C-alpha positions in Angstrom: 175.2 116.5 54.2 175.3 119.6 51.8 174.5 117.3 49.0 171.5 116.2 50.6 170.5 119.3 52.2 170.8 120.8 48.6 168.7 117.8 47.0 166.0 118.3 49.8 165.8 122.3 49.0 165.5 121.4 45.1 162.5 118.8 45.9 160.8 121.6 48.0 161.3 124.1 45.3 159.8 121.8 42.9 156.8 120.9 45.2 156.0 124.5 45.6 156.7 126.0 42.1 153.2 127.3 42.1 153.7 129.5 45.3 155.4 132.9 45.9 159.0 132.6 46.8 160.3 134.0 50.0 161.1 137.5 50.2 164.7 138.7 49.5 166.6 141.9 48.4 166.3 140.2 44.6 162.4 139.7 44.5 161.0 142.2 47.4 158.0 144.0 46.4 158.6 147.8 45.7 157.3 150.0 48.6 155.6 152.2 46.0 153.8 149.3 44.6 152.3 148.8 47.9 151.0 152.1 48.3 149.7 152.2 44.8 147.7 148.9 45.7 146.2 150.7 48.9 145.4 153.9 47.1 143.4 151.9 44.5 141.5 150.4 47.4 140.8 153.7 48.7 139.6 155.1 45.6 137.4 152.1 45.2 136.2 152.8 48.8 135.5 156.5 48.1 133.1 155.6 45.3 130.4 153.5 47.3 128.5 153.9 50.9 127.5 150.3 50.6 128.6 149.0 54.2 128.6 145.3 52.5 131.3 146.5 49.9 133.2 148.6 52.4 133.4 145.5 54.6 134.8 143.5 51.8 137.2 146.0 50.9 138.5 146.3 54.5 138.4 142.6 54.8 140.5 142.2 51.5 143.2 144.8 52.9 143.3 142.6 56.1 144.0 139.6 54.5 146.8 140.9 52.5 148.5 142.3 55.6 148.1 139.2 57.5 149.6 137.4 54.8 152.3 139.7 53.6 153.7 141.8 56.5 156.7 141.4 58.3 157.5 141.1 62.0 158.8 144.8 62.2 157.4 147.3 64.4 156.2 149.3 61.8 154.2 146.3 60.5 152.1 146.1 63.5 150.1 149.4 63.1 147.2 147.8 61.2 145.4 147.3 64.5 145.7 150.8 65.4 144.1 151.8 62.2 141.4 149.5 62.5 140.5 150.8 66.0 140.8 154.6 64.5 138.3 153.4 61.9 135.8 152.2 64.6 136.5 155.6 66.7 135.6 157.4 63.6 132.4 155.7 62.7 131.4 156.1 66.5 132.2 160.0 66.3 130.2 160.5 63.3 127.3 158.8 64.4 127.4 160.8 67.6 127.7 164.2 65.7 124.7 163.2 63.5 122.7 162.5 66.8 123.6 165.5 68.6 123.9 168.1 65.9 121.2 166.7 63.8 121.4 166.0 60.0 119.6 167.7 57.0 118.2 164.5 55.8 114.7 164.1 56.3 113.2 161.1 58.1 110.1 159.6 59.1 111.2 156.8 61.3 111.7 158.5 64.8 114.1 156.6 67.1 114.0 159.1 70.1 114.0 162.8 70.9 116.6 164.6 72.7 116.2 168.0 74.4 116.7 170.8 71.9 119.0 173.6 72.7 117.6 177.1 71.7 119.9 178.9 69.7 120.1 182.5 68.6 118.8 184.0 65.4 122.3 184.1 63.4 122.8 180.4 64.1 120.0 179.6 62.0 120.1 176.1 60.2 122.1 174.7 63.1 120.2 172.7 65.8 121.5 170.8 68.8 119.1 167.8 69.8 116.0 167.1 68.7 114.3 164.3 66.7 116.5 161.8 65.8 115.6 159.5 62.8 116.7 156.0 61.8 117.4 157.5 58.3 120.1 160.1 59.8 121.6 157.6 61.8 122.0 155.1 59.0 123.3 157.9 56.6 126.0 158.9 59.4 126.8 155.3 59.7 127.5 154.9 56.0 129.4 158.2 55.8 131.7 157.1 58.9 132.2 153.7 57.3 133.4 155.1 54.3 136.0 157.4 55.8 137.0 154.5 58.1 137.9 152.4 55.0 139.9 155.0 53.6 141.9 155.2 56.8 142.4 151.7 56.9 143.6 151.3 53.4 146.2 153.9 54.2 147.1 151.9 57.2 147.6 148.7 55.2 150.0 150.6 52.8 151.7 151.5 56.2 152.2 148.0 57.6 153.2 146.6 54.2 155.7 149.3 52.9 158.9 149.6 54.9 159.3 153.4 55.5 163.2 153.2 55.0 162.8 151.5 51.6 160.2 154.1 50.6 162.5 157.0 51.6 165.3 155.3 49.7 162.9 155.2 46.6 161.9 158.7 46.7 163.6 161.0 44.1 166.3 163.5 45.1 164.0 166.5 45.2 161.6 165.0 47.6 164.4 163.6 49.8 164.0 166.6 52.6 160.0 166.1 52.5 160.1 162.3 52.4 162.4 162.3 55.7 159.8 164.4 57.5 156.9 162.0 56.3 158.7 158.8 56.8 159.6 160.0 60.6 156.0 160.9 61.1 154.9 157.6 59.8 157.3 155.6 61.9 156.6 157.5 65.0 153.2 156.2 65.5 154.1 152.4 65.1 157.1 152.8 67.6 154.6 154.6 70.0 152.3 151.8 70.0 155.0 149.2 70.3 156.4 151.0 73.3 152.9 151.2 75.1 152.3 147.8 74.5 156.0 146.8 75.9 155.3 149.0 78.9 151.7 147.7 79.7 153.0 144.1 79.2 156.0 145.1 81.8 153.5 146.4 84.4 151.2 143.2 84.2 154.6 141.1 84.7 155.1 143.0 87.8 151.6 142.6 89.4 150.4 146.2 88.7 147.4 147.5 87.0 147.9 148.4 83.0 144.7 150.1 82.9 143.2 153.5 84.5 144.2 157.0 84.5 147.1 156.6 87.2 148.7 153.8 84.8 148.4 156.0 81.6 150.2 158.7 83.4 153.1 156.4 84.7 153.2 154.8 81.0 153.4 158.3 79.3 156.5 159.5 80.9 158.8 156.5 79.6 157.1 156.5 76.2 158.0 160.2 76.1 161.4 159.5 77.1 162.0 156.9 74.4 160.6 158.9 71.6 162.9 161.7 72.7 166.0 159.4 72.8 164.9 158.1 69.2 164.7 161.5 67.8 168.0 162.3 69.1 169.6 159.2 67.6 167.7 160.0 64.1 169.2 163.5 64.1 172.7 162.1 64.9 172.6 159.6 62.2 171.1 162.3 59.6 174.1 164.7 60.4 176.6 161.9 60.1 175.2 161.2 56.6 175.5 164.7 55.7 172.0 165.5 55.5 170.7 168.8 54.0 173.6 169.5 51.8 172.9 170.6 48.4 174.5 171.3 45.0 174.7 174.5 42.9 172.0 174.8 40.2 171.3 177.8 37.7 168.2 180.1 38.5 166.7 179.3 35.2 166.6 175.5 36.5 165.2 176.6 39.9 162.6 178.6 38.2 161.5 175.7 35.9 161.5 173.3 38.5 159.3 175.4 40.5 156.8 175.8 37.8 156.7 172.2 36.8 156.3 171.0 40.3 153.7 173.5 41.4 151.7 173.2 38.1 152.0 169.1 38.3 150.9 169.5 41.8 147.8 171.5 41.2 146.9 169.0 38.0 147.3 165.8 40.3 144.9 167.6 43.1 142.5 168.7 40.4 142.3 165.2 38.8 142.2 163.3 41.8 139.4 165.4 43.3 137.7 164.8 40.0 137.9 160.9 40.3 136.9 161.0 43.6 133.8 163.3 43.1 130.8 161.5 42.0 130.8 162.9 38.7 133.9 164.1 36.7 136.0 160.9 35.9 135.9 162.1 32.1 138.3 165.3 32.7 140.0 163.8 35.7 142.0 161.3 34.0 143.6 164.1 31.5 144.3 166.3 34.6 145.9 163.5 36.3 147.8 162.6 33.7 149.2 166.0 32.7 149.8 166.7 36.4 152.0 163.7 36.8 154.0 164.5 33.8 154.7 167.8 34.8 155.6 166.7 38.4 157.9 164.1 37.0 159.8 166.7 35.0 159.9 169.0 37.9 161.0 166.3 40.4 163.9 165.2 37.6 164.9 168.6 37.5 164.9 169.3 41.3 166.8 166.2 41.9 170.0 168.0 40.6 170.1 170.0 43.8 170.5 166.7 45.9 173.1 164.4 44.4 172.4 161.1 45.9 173.7 157.5 45.5 171.8 154.4 46.3 172.9 151.2 47.6 171.1 148.3 46.0 168.1 150.4 44.9 164.6 148.5 44.9 163.5 147.5 41.4 160.1 147.6 40.2 159.8 144.1 39.0 157.1 142.0 37.5 155.6 141.3 41.1 155.6 145.0 41.9 153.6 145.8 38.7 151.1 142.8 39.3 150.5 144.2 43.0 150.1 148.0 41.9 147.9 146.8 38.9 145.6 144.8 41.2 144.7 148.2 43.1 144.6 150.1 40.0 142.1 147.5 38.7 139.9 147.5 41.7 139.7 151.2 41.5 138.9 151.2 37.8 136.3 148.5 38.0 134.6 150.4 40.8 134.5 153.5 38.9 132.9 151.8 36.1 130.5 150.2 38.3 129.5 153.7 39.5 128.6 154.5 35.9 126.1 151.5 35.4 124.8 150.8 39.0 125.0 153.7 41.0 122.0 152.4 43.2 124.0 149.3 44.1 126.9 151.0 45.3 124.9 153.9 47.2 121.8 152.0 48.9 118.5 153.9 49.5 118.0 155.8 52.5 114.6 157.5 51.6 112.9 155.0 51.7 115.2 153.1 53.9 116.0 149.8 52.5 118.7 147.2 53.5 121.7 147.1 51.6 122.7 144.3 49.0 125.9 143.0 47.8 126.1 144.0 44.2 127.9 141.0 42.4 130.2 142.3 39.7 131.4 145.1 42.2 132.2 142.3 44.7 133.9 140.4 42.4 136.0 143.3 41.3 136.8 144.1 44.8 138.1 140.4 45.2 140.8 141.5 42.6 142.7 143.2 45.2 143.6 139.9 47.1 146.1 139.2 44.2 149.3 140.5 46.1 148.3 137.7 48.7 149.1 135.2 46.1 152.2 136.8 43.8 153.9 139.0 46.6 157.0 137.0 47.9 156.5 135.6 51.5 158.4 137.3 54.4 160.8 135.3 56.4 160.5 135.8 59.9 163.4 137.1 61.8 163.9 134.1 63.9 164.3 131.8 60.8 166.8 134.3 59.3 169.1 134.1 62.2 168.9 130.6 62.6 169.9 130.2 58.9 172.8 132.4 59.4 173.9 130.6 62.3 173.8 127.3 60.9 175.4 128.5 57.6 179.0 127.0 57.3 
């Protein structure tokens, strides 16, 4: 029986040599690679206001998430980020309608009653004429911000927070714990709300309305407090917060390198995200990264840590991170030779068109759906363990 099972598994492996393997400890994609991929898509989204390209970027991120996310609670947060993006678009359009826009327009949609303001509030208006140009401008602007949030949500759904914390250098361990706890709180909160709403429906009670929200909120808060107490106890049992002694010179050098590197990274990132500035943004970003790496290596002496089975940045991780970087680089290059295609005209108001080469560049972000290992459902893993001799 074992020989037959081995032969069957060998035939399946030969028949599927061109497909990505099942995910395991040895071939799992590094969590940092998922974040680099998502940040590449976010950089590409920040370079355009074309709703067709933004929708294509969101579709690429959603397809990769649907193909490679696990069944863990934190992996279900992508839908919440999608809803948050829609809320952001609605709020941006609402603010534009109520507070007006500096963009002139000729196509009047309707006119709201204008609220008179004092002299010191000159330049601000509430109500008045609402034009199609200002509404479309707000829609484009809100769609760009929503795409950025959705890209971050894709990274949050694909990269395991615990593995991401384990991959951080020792100097960022304390800050990484705070960030990972904050990142995991929202998905657990969404899962708790869904579980309690399902329980209320099974009991024949209403799951909507203000009264139901008030009755669901107390159990959610109670579970969040219990989870925080358990996390604090686990951190204390593992010796969290203990540091080693280092010389004052090393501490000062670490502070200078880290602070200077972060300033360089912020300046370089701002230059890359701005409409113009990619020429000096790359050197600043490279210098900031080098200084930050030096500061982090020196700061890691304060936090001696050991890693059990550390995650490796293997070839598949490089391909995942490289696909996001390729999308960002190609979109930045497209902004140089075809700015009109990335930013549709508002005056005169024209419908957006899907440019060919930027759209093809965006499709490079689908590479993780082909090369990243396929996650194994938890039920299959438990069944395989039970059937193992």
